[in-house]
C-alpha positions, 0 to 999 in steps of 0.5 A: 415583589410585595408592594406594588405602590410606593412613593420615592422620598430620595435616592442616590446611584452613587451611595447605592441607597433609596428611601421609599414611603410604603402606602398606609397597608404597609403594616402587613408588609412590616408584620411579615418582614419586620422594620426599624423605625427612624429617629427624628433626632441626631445620632449619639456618639457611640450609638449603633446604626442599623442598615437594612439594604439590597446591596447592589440589588442583592439579598436583604443584609442588615449592617451594623456600625457604631464609632469604636475603633475595634470595628474598623477595618484595616 
């Protein structure tokens, strides 16, 4: 574990997510591991959505989603 102090903003066991706020020295963590910025506006149709995650506590993965029908699994 890299960040020992963090604030839990919101979590959902049903949706398997937690949103955490890192301390102000989190910049060092961001430099090491990278980061994505949150947008303050609503999404736009056709815009890609990147979801960094540790599904079921596994290694980090990034899901890429959009609304294109060709990306929908049958």
